[in-house]
C-alpha positions in Angstrom: -84.6 33.6 -58.0 -86.4 34.7 -54.8 -85.4 33.1 -51.9 -82.0 34.1 -52.8 -82.2 37.5 -53.3 -82.9 39.6 -50.5 -84.3 43.0 -49.8 -82.9 46.6 -49.1 -84.7 46.7 -46.3 -83.3 43.5 -44.8 -80.1 44.3 -45.3 -80.1 46.9 -43.5 -81.6 45.5 -40.5 -79.1 43.2 -40.1 -77.0 45.0 -40.2 -76.9 46.4 -36.8 -77.4 43.0 -35.0 -73.7 41.9 -36.5 -71.2 42.3 -34.5 -68.6 45.4 -35.1 -65.0 44.8 -36.4 -62.3 45.2 -33.6 -59.3 47.8 -34.5 -57.5 46.5 -37.5 -54.2 45.2 -36.4 -51.4 46.6 -37.9 -49.8 44.2 -40.7 -45.8 43.0 -40.2 -44.3 40.5 -41.9 -41.6 37.4 -40.5 -38.8 36.9 -43.4 -38.4 33.0 -43.3 -36.5 31.2 -45.9 -38.3 29.8 -49.6 -38.6 26.4 -50.2 -35.4 27.5 -53.2 -33.1 28.6 -50.8 -32.7 24.4 -50.2 -31.5 24.3 -53.3 -28.6 26.9 -53.3 -31.3 30.0 -53.8 -30.1 32.4 -51.5 -34.0 34.4 -51.8 -36.1 35.4 -49.4 -39.8 35.4 -49.3 -42.1 37.6 -46.9 -45.0 35.8 -45.4 -47.9 37.7 -43.8 -48.1 37.2 -40.0 -49.9 34.2 -38.9 -51.9 37.0 -36.3 -53.4 38.1 -40.0 -53.3 35.7 -41.8 -56.9 35.0 -43.4 -56.2 30.8 -43.2 -55.1 30.8 -39.8 -57.7 29.7 -37.9 -57.2 30.8 -34.3 -55.2 33.4 -32.0 -54.2 31.0 -28.8 -51.5 30.3 -27.2 -50.0 27.7 -30.1 -49.5 30.9 -32.8 -47.7 33.4 -30.5 -45.0 30.6 -29.8 -44.8 29.9 -33.0 -44.8 33.3 -34.5 -42.2 33.9 -31.4 -39.9 30.7 -32.6 -40.2 32.4 -35.8 -38.6 36.1 -34.3 -35.8 34.2 -32.5 -33.3 35.1 -35.2 -33.7 38.0 -36.0 -33.5 41.8 -33.2 -34.6 44.8 -33.1 -32.0 47.6 -31.8 -32.9 50.0 -29.4 -34.0 53.3 -31.4 -36.8 50.0 -32.8 -34.8 49.1 -36.4 -33.7 45.5 -37.7 -30.1 44.7 -37.1 -28.4 44.3 -39.6 -26.6 40.7 -38.8 -24.8 38.3 -41.3 -27.2 35.8 -42.6 -25.8 31.7 -43.7 -26.4 30.1 -47.1 -30.1 29.5 -46.1 -31.0 32.9 -44.8 -31.3 32.4 -41.6 -28.8 35.3 -39.4 -26.4 33.7 -38.1 -25.5 33.4 -33.8 -22.8 33.0 -31.6 -23.0 29.6 -30.6 -21.8 28.7 -27.3 -19.5 25.3 -27.2 -19.3 22.7 -24.5 -16.0 21.9 -23.5 -15.3 18.9 -24.3 -18.1 15.3 -24.1 -19.0 13.5 -20.9 -16.6 10.9 -21.9 -13.9 12.9 -20.9 -14.3 13.5 -17.3 -14.4 9.4 -17.0 -11.0 9.6 -18.8 -10.1 12.5 -17.0 -10.6 10.2 -13.8 -9.2 6.9 -15.4 -6.2 8.8 -16.3 -5.6 9.7 -12.4 -6.3 6.7 -11.2 -3.7 5.1 -13.3 -1.5 7.9 -12.9 -1.5 7.7 -9.1 -1.1 3.4 -9.0 1.6 4.2 -11.4 3.5 6.7 -8.8 2.7 4.3 -6.0 4.1 1.2 -7.9 7.0 3.8 -8.5 7.8 4.0 -4.7 7.5 0.9 -3.5 9.4 -0.4 -6.1 12.5 2.1 -5.1 11.9 1.6 -2.2 12.3 -2.3 -2.8 15.6 -2.1 -4.8 16.8 0.7 -1.9 15.1 -2.0 1.4 17.6 -4.8 -0.8 20.9 -2.4 -1.1 20.9 -2.0 2.4 20.4 -5.6 3.1 23.2 -7.1 0.5 25.7 -3.5 2.1 24.8 -5.2 5.7 25.4 -8.5 5.4 28.5 -8.7 5.5 28.6 -7.4 9.9 28.9 -10.7 11.5 28.6 -11.0 15.0 32.4 -11.7 16.2 31.9 -14.9 19.1 34.9 -15.8 20.9 34.7 -18.5 24.3 36.9 -17.2 26.4 36.9 -20.0 29.3 34.9 -22.1 31.7 35.0 -22.0 35.4 34.0 -25.5 37.3 32.5 -24.2 41.2 31.3 -27.5 41.7 32.0 -31.0 40.2 31.0 -34.6 42.0 30.8 -38.2 40.6 28.9 -40.4 43.1 27.0 -43.8 42.9 23.3 -43.8 42.8 20.6 -45.0 40.2 17.9 -42.9 37.9 14.2 -42.6 38.9 13.5 -45.8 37.8 16.2 -47.6 40.6 18.4 -48.7 38.2 22.1 -48.4 39.9 24.2 -46.0 38.2 26.8 -43.5 38.4 25.4 -40.2 39.2 27.2 -36.7 37.9 26.6 -32.9 39.8 28.4 -30.5 37.7 27.8 -26.0 38.1 30.3 -23.7 36.4 30.1 -20.4 34.2 30.8 -20.4 30.4 32.3 -16.4 29.6 31.3 -15.6 26.0 32.6 -12.5 23.9 30.8 -10.9 21.8 31.4 -7.9 19.7 29.3 -6.1 17.0 31.2 -4.9 14.2 28.1 -3.0 12.3 28.8 1.0 12.0 24.6 1.0 11.7 22.5 -1.3 13.4 23.2 -2.7 17.2 22.0 -6.7 17.2 19.8 -8.5 19.0 22.1 -12.1 21.1 20.9 -15.0 21.9 21.6 -18.8 21.7 20.5 -22.2 21.6 21.5 -24.6 24.7 24.7 -24.4 25.9 25.6 -28.2 26.8 28.4 -30.1 28.0 28.5 -33.2 26.5 30.2 -36.4 27.6 30.7 -40.1 26.4 27.0 -38.4 23.8 25.3 -37.7 27.5 24.4 -33.7 28.3 25.9 -33.5 31.6 25.3 -29.4 31.8 23.4 -27.3 30.7 22.5 -23.5 30.3 21.5 -20.8 27.9 22.2 -17.0 27.1 19.8 -14.8 27.9 18.2 -13.3 25.2 19.8 -9.2 25.0 20.3 -6.1 23.0 24.1 -5.1 22.3 24.3 -1.4 20.7 27.0 -0.7 17.2 30.4 -1.4 17.1 30.9 -2.0 20.6 32.2 -5.3 22.6 30.1 -7.2 25.1 31.6 -10.3 27.5 28.5 -12.5 29.3 28.6 -15.3 31.4 26.6 -17.9 31.7 26.1 -20.5 34.5 25.6 -24.3 33.1 24.0 -26.8 35.6 24.0 -30.6 36.4 22.4 -32.3 38.8 22.6 -36.2 39.7 22.8 -37.2 35.8 23.0 -40.6 35.3 25.8 -42.0 33.4 24.9 -45.2 32.9 27.4 -47.1 30.7 29.6 -44.0 30.2 30.2 -44.5 33.9 32.5 -46.9 33.8 34.8 -45.5 31.6 35.2 -42.8 34.1 38.3 -42.9 36.5 37.6 -40.6 39.8 40.6 -41.1 42.6 40.8 -39.1 45.6 43.8 -37.4 44.2 42.0 -36.2 41.7 40.7 -36.9 38.0 40.1 -35.5 34.3 36.8 -35.8 32.4 37.1 -35.7 28.9 34.1 -33.3 27.4 33.1 -31.2 24.8 31.3 -27.9 25.0 28.4 -27.3 21.9 26.3 -24.6 21.4 24.7 -22.9 18.7 24.9 -18.0 19.0 22.3 -16.4 17.2 22.4 -12.5 16.2 20.1 -10.6 14.8 20.4 -7.4 13.1 17.2 -4.5 12.2 18.8 -2.5 9.4 15.8 -0.5 8.5 13.7 -1.1 11.5 12.2 -4.6 11.2 11.5 -4.7 7.3 14.5 -5.1 6.8 17.0 -8.0 8.9 19.9 -9.9 8.4 20.5 -13.1 10.4 23.9 -14.7 11.2 23.7 -18.1 13.5 27.1 -19.3 14.4 27.6 -23.3 15.7 30.5 -24.2 17.9 32.4 -26.7 19.3 34.9 -26.7 21.9 36.8 -29.8 23.3 37.6 -29.6 27.0 39.2 -31.9 29.8 37.9 -31.1 33.2 40.0 -31.5 36.5 37.2 -32.3 39.1 39.9 -31.0 42.4 41.1 -28.0 40.0 39.5 -24.2 41.0 41.3 -23.0 38.2 39.1 -21.4 35.3 39.6 -23.5 31.5 40.7 -20.8 29.2 39.9 -21.7 25.7 42.9 -20.7 23.2 42.0 -18.6 19.8 42.1 -21.7 17.8 41.1 -24.3 20.5 37.1 -24.3 19.3 35.6 -24.4 15.7 33.1 -21.6 15.3 30.8 -22.5 11.8 
């Protein structure tokens, strides 16, 4: 009893030394949904602020943050009074929600769709252009260059005895002449490039003279006559020379003219081209003493 009892003087002496309490702060309450509201009850309870709660251990930053978070759904009007807001089924004030425009995956989907659309557009363009080129190519096929062998003029023709490069004695033939060829391009939308294979004069399967047409360009819907020089210098005839009869009064040499003509038209630049080839064969007889040109009739040559 003596230990637990203090005298009145002891109490009065301890009173001044005790720290003075700070002025009492105003009490306010935070309205939060009660646990019963989870079961469907919409009633709410008033709880004392953590700053005035006797069981709250401290007044640190954590308590202020937690109390501030509790006020996130409450607002005050300019007059200091609480505004009225609609509340949800749990008692919390309703707030405006900012909705995102879409998921991030949608941007990837849009990029894929755009790339796919670009691919489809490119593919469609290539397909249409290919079809267009095929149509133009098909329309240009009938336009073939028309080739006509006009005449062969002999400038020099000589047959004599001699020997080849190995010393074998045989008849030797020298020939010089010019061949005229007419070329007509009937195409109305494109020109042509004309060239030829070697133009040979053949006697008994031996080429006694040869020449070649120089490549040139011919415009659309145009005629042109070209001249090709044919030459043969000391061509050995070997066994074929025995059948060749040459007299001072003249002689005839049966031979054949063989060559090919190639025409190439560029319809759409170098993307669309049309090419035609003709193999031409003309039989002829060369009079070694005649200076008149050998003219070829229309049906004298074959054009394959």
